[in-house]
Backbone as JSON Lines, residues from 0, in Angstrom:
{"i":0,"aa":"M","n":[-11.89,-132.04,153.26],"ca":[-11.32,-132.84,152.26],"c":[-12.39,-133.32,151.26]}
{"i":1,"aa":"Q","n":[-13.55,-133.68,151.8],"ca":[-14.64,-134.14,150.91],"c":[-15.12,-133.06,150.0]}
{"i":2,"aa":"S","n":[-15.19,-131.81,150.47],"ca":[-15.66,-130.74,149.62],"c":[-14.62,-130.4,148.55]}
{"i":3,"aa":"L","n":[-13.34,-130.53,148.89],"ca":[-12.32,-130.34,147.86],"c":[-12.38,-131.38,146.78]}
{"i":4,"aa":"L","n":[-12.6,-132.64,147.16],"ca":[-12.75,-133.69,146.18],"c":[-14.0,-133.49,145.32]}
{"i":5,"aa":"F","n":[-15.03,-133.02,145.97],"ca":[-16.31,-132.64,145.24],"c":[-16.02,-131.6,144.17]}
{"i":6,"aa":"G","n":[-15.23,-130.57,144.55],"ca":[-14.87,-129.46,143.64],"c":[-14.01,-130.01,142.46]}
{"i":7,"aa":"I","n":[-12.99,-130.84,142.83],"ca":[-12.09,-131.34,141.78],"c":[-12.86,-132.21,140.77]}
{"i":8,"aa":"L","n":[-13.79,-133.05,141.27],"ca":[-14.58,-133.89,140.37],"c":[-15.38,-133.04,139.39]}
{"i":9,"aa":"H","n":[-15.96,-131.92,139.86],"ca":[-16.74,-131.07,139.01],"c":[-15.82,-130.31,138.04]}
{"i":10,"aa":"G","n":[-14.61,-129.96,138.49],"ca":[-13.68,-129.31,137.61],"c":[-13.23,-130.28,136.5]}
{"i":11,"aa":"L","n":[-12.92,-131.5,136.83],"ca":[-12.53,-132.5,135.83],"c":[-13.61,-132.72,134.79]}
{"i":12,"aa":"L","n":[-14.87,-132.67,135.21],"ca":[-15.95,-132.85,134.24],"c":[-16.02,-131.76,133.21]}
{"i":13,"aa":"M","n":[-15.48,-130.57,133.57],"ca":[-15.55,-129.44,132.63],"c":[-14.22,-129.08,132.0]}
{"i":14,"aa":"F","n":[-13.21,-129.85,132.33],"ca":[-11.81,-129.5,131.92],"c":[-11.64,-129.48,130.4]}
{"i":15,"aa":"S","n":[-12.41,-130.32,129.69],"ca":[-12.18,-130.45,128.23],"c":[-12.83,-129.33,127.43]}
{"i":16,"aa":"F","n":[-13.74,-128.55,127.98],"ca":[-14.41,-127.53,127.17],"c":[-14.43,-126.12,127.72]}
{"i":17,"aa":"I","n":[-13.74,-125.87,128.87],"ca":[-13.61,-124.49,129.36],"c":[-12.14,-124.25,129.69]}
{"i":18,"aa":"P","n":[-11.68,-122.98,129.63],"ca":[-10.29,-122.68,129.9],"c":[-9.84,-123.06,131.29]}
{"i":19,"aa":"Y","n":[-8.53,-123.32,131.44],"ca":[-7.95,-123.78,132.67],"c":[-8.24,-122.84,133.84]}
{"i":20,"aa":"G","n":[-8.14,-121.55,133.66],"ca":[-8.45,-120.56,134.73],"c":[-9.89,-120.71,135.21]}
{"i":21,"aa":"V","n":[-10.79,-120.92,134.3],"ca":[-12.21,-121.06,134.73],"c":[-12.38,-122.39,135.45]}
{"i":22,"aa":"V","n":[-11.64,-123.38,135.06],"ca":[-11.75,-124.69,135.78],"c":[-11.33,-124.51,137.25]}
{"i":23,"aa":"V","n":[-10.27,-123.76,137.48],"ca":[-9.83,-123.5,138.85],"c":[-10.9,-122.76,139.61]}
{"i":24,"aa":"L","n":[-11.56,-121.82,139.02],"ca":[-12.66,-121.13,139.68],"c":[-13.83,-122.05,139.97]}
{"i":25,"aa":"V","n":[-14.12,-122.94,139.02],"ca":[-15.16,-123.91,139.24],"c":[-14.87,-124.82,140.39]}
{"i":26,"aa":"V","n":[-13.57,-125.3,140.47],"ca":[-13.19,-126.15,141.58],"c":[-13.34,-125.43,142.95]}
{"i":27,"aa":"I","n":[-12.9,-124.21,143.0],"ca":[-12.95,-123.43,144.24],"c":[-14.43,-123.15,144.62]}
{"i":28,"aa":"A","n":[-15.19,-122.71,143.67],"ca":[-16.6,-122.41,143.97],"c":[-17.38,-123.67,144.38]}
{"i":29,"aa":"T","n":[-17.17,-124.75,143.65],"ca":[-17.88,-125.98,143.89],"c":[-17.44,-126.58,145.25]}
{"i":30,"aa":"A","n":[-16.15,-126.45,145.58],"ca":[-15.66,-126.96,146.87],"c":[-16.32,-126.17,147.99]}
{"i":31,"aa":"F","n":[-16.46,-124.88,147.79],"ca":[-17.11,-124.03,148.87],"c":[-18.55,-124.46,149.01]}
{"i":32,"aa":"V","n":[-19.27,-124.61,147.9],"ca":[-20.67,-125.04,147.92],"c":[-20.78,-126.39,148.54]}
{"i":33,"aa":"G","n":[-19.89,-127.32,148.23],"ca":[-19.93,-128.63,148.82],"c":[-19.74,-128.58,150.33]}
{"i":34,"aa":"Y","n":[-18.82,-127.71,150.79],"ca":[-18.66,-127.5,152.23],"c":[-19.89,-126.95,152.84]}
{"i":35,"aa":"L","n":[-20.48,-125.97,152.18],"ca":[-21.69,-125.33,152.72],"c":[-22.86,-126.35,152.78]}
{"i":36,"aa":"M","n":[-23.01,-127.17,151.77],"ca":[-24.06,-128.17,151.8],"c":[-23.81,-129.22,152.86]}
{"i":37,"aa":"G","n":[-22.54,-129.57,153.1],"ca":[-22.25,-130.49,154.22],"c":[-22.56,-129.91,155.57]}
{"i":38,"aa":"W","n":[-22.29,-128.63,155.69],"ca":[-22.58,-127.91,156.94],"c":[-24.11,-127.84,157.14]}
{"i":39,"aa":"I","n":[-24.87,-127.56,156.05],"ca":[-26.32,-127.57,156.15],"c":[-26.83,-128.9,156.56]}
{"i":40,"aa":"N","n":[-26.29,-130.0,155.96],"ca":[-26.71,-131.34,156.3],"c":[-26.53,-131.59,157.8]}
{"i":41,"aa":"E","n":[-25.38,-131.25,158.33],"ca":[-25.06,-131.55,159.74],"c":[-25.74,-130.66,160.73]}
{"i":42,"aa":"R","n":[-25.77,-129.35,160.45],"ca":[-26.24,-128.38,161.4],"c":[-27.68,-127.99,161.34]}
{"i":43,"aa":"K","n":[-28.27,-127.98,160.1],"ca":[-29.61,-127.52,159.9],"c":[-30.59,-128.59,159.59]}
{"i":44,"aa":"S","n":[-30.08,-129.72,159.09],"ca":[-31.04,-130.8,158.65],"c":[-30.88,-132.06,159.43]}
{"i":45,"aa":"N","n":[-30.21,-131.95,160.6],"ca":[-30.1,-133.11,161.51],"c":[-29.47,-134.35,160.82]}
{"i":46,"aa":"G","n":[-28.47,-134.07,159.98],"ca":[-27.72,-135.17,159.29],"c":[-28.4,-135.66,158.03]}
{"i":47,"aa":"S","n":[-29.56,-135.16,157.66],"ca":[-30.29,-135.58,156.47],"c":[-29.65,-134.97,155.26]}
{"i":48,"aa":"I","n":[-29.54,-135.75,154.15],"ca":[-29.02,-135.19,152.92],"c":[-30.08,-134.58,151.99]}
{"i":49,"aa":"I","n":[-31.33,-134.68,152.43],"ca":[-32.43,-134.23,151.58],"c":[-32.3,-132.73,151.14]}
{"i":50,"aa":"T","n":[-31.93,-131.9,152.11],"ca":[-31.78,-130.49,151.8],"c":[-30.72,-130.23,150.71]}
{"i":51,"aa":"S","n":[-29.54,-130.82,150.93],"ca":[-28.52,-130.57,149.89],"c":[-28.81,-131.31,148.57]}
{"i":52,"aa":"W","n":[-29.51,-132.44,148.68],"ca":[-29.92,-133.13,147.46],"c":[-30.89,-132.23,146.67]}
{"i":53,"aa":"A","n":[-31.81,-131.61,147.36],"ca":[-32.75,-130.71,146.66],"c":[-32.05,-129.52,146.07]}
{"i":54,"aa":"I","n":[-31.17,-128.93,146.79],"ca":[-30.38,-127.76,146.29],"c":[-29.62,-128.19,145.03]}
{"i":55,"aa":"H","n":[-28.94,-129.34,145.11],"ca":[-28.16,-129.82,143.93],"c":[-29.09,-130.08,142.76]}
{"i":56,"aa":"S","n":[-30.23,-130.66,142.96],"ca":[-31.18,-130.94,141.86],"c":[-31.68,-129.66,141.25]}
{"i":57,"aa":"I","n":[-31.98,-128.63,142.03],"ca":[-32.47,-127.38,141.51],"c":[-31.38,-126.69,140.68]}
{"i":58,"aa":"V","n":[-30.14,-126.71,141.13],"ca":[-29.02,-126.13,140.41],"c":[-28.8,-126.88,139.13]}
{"i":59,"aa":"N","n":[-28.89,-128.22,139.11],"ca":[-28.77,-128.99,137.91],"c":[-29.9,-128.7,136.91]}
{"i":60,"aa":"L","n":[-31.09,-128.51,137.41],"ca":[-32.27,-128.17,136.54],"c":[-32.07,-126.81,135.89]}
{"i":61,"aa":"I","n":[-31.59,-125.83,136.66],"ca":[-31.31,-124.51,136.12],"c":[-30.24,-124.56,135.04]}
{"i":62,"aa":"A","n":[-29.18,-125.33,135.33],"ca":[-28.05,-125.47,134.39],"c":[-28.53,-126.19,133.09]}
{"i":63,"aa":"A","n":[-29.43,-127.14,133.21],"ca":[-29.97,-127.83,132.04],"c":[-30.8,-126.85,131.22]}
{"i":64,"aa":"F","n":[-31.66,-126.02,131.85],"ca":[-32.41,-125.07,131.09],"c":[-31.53,-124.05,130.4]}
{"i":65,"aa":"I","n":[-30.5,-123.6,131.07],"ca":[-29.54,-122.65,130.45],"c":[-28.94,-123.29,129.24]}
{"i":66,"aa":"A","n":[-28.51,-124.51,129.34],"ca":[-27.87,-125.2,128.2],"c":[-28.86,-125.49,127.09]}
{"i":67,"aa":"M","n":[-30.08,-125.91,127.41],"ca":[-31.11,-126.27,126.42],"c":[-31.53,-125.06,125.62]}
{"i":68,"aa":"F","n":[-31.69,-123.92,126.25],"ca":[-32.25,-122.73,125.64],"c":[-31.19,-121.72,125.27]}
{"i":69,"aa":"N","n":[-29.92,-122.11,125.38],"ca":[-28.79,-121.24,125.02],"c":[-28.84,-119.87,125.65]}
{"i":70,"aa":"I","n":[-29.17,-119.82,126.94],"ca":[-29.3,-118.58,127.68],"c":[-27.88,-118.11,128.06]}
{"i":71,"aa":"H","n":[-27.61,-116.86,127.78],"ca":[-26.26,-116.31,128.08],"c":[-26.36,-115.25,129.12]}
């Protein structure tokens, strides 16, 4: 349930500037990644959020560079 809410939140953030079909894909992909990061936290990081926090930060950094430099 938490990963689905994580995906929906990210989909809502992008709803105003990308097509509806793409928003659905973003929700599904982000929910899956949220589930995966939760699994990593519990099974591989002994409950620590540092690993998923680092992954999320790296992905945000990459997205920012793509946006800043208009990389397609």
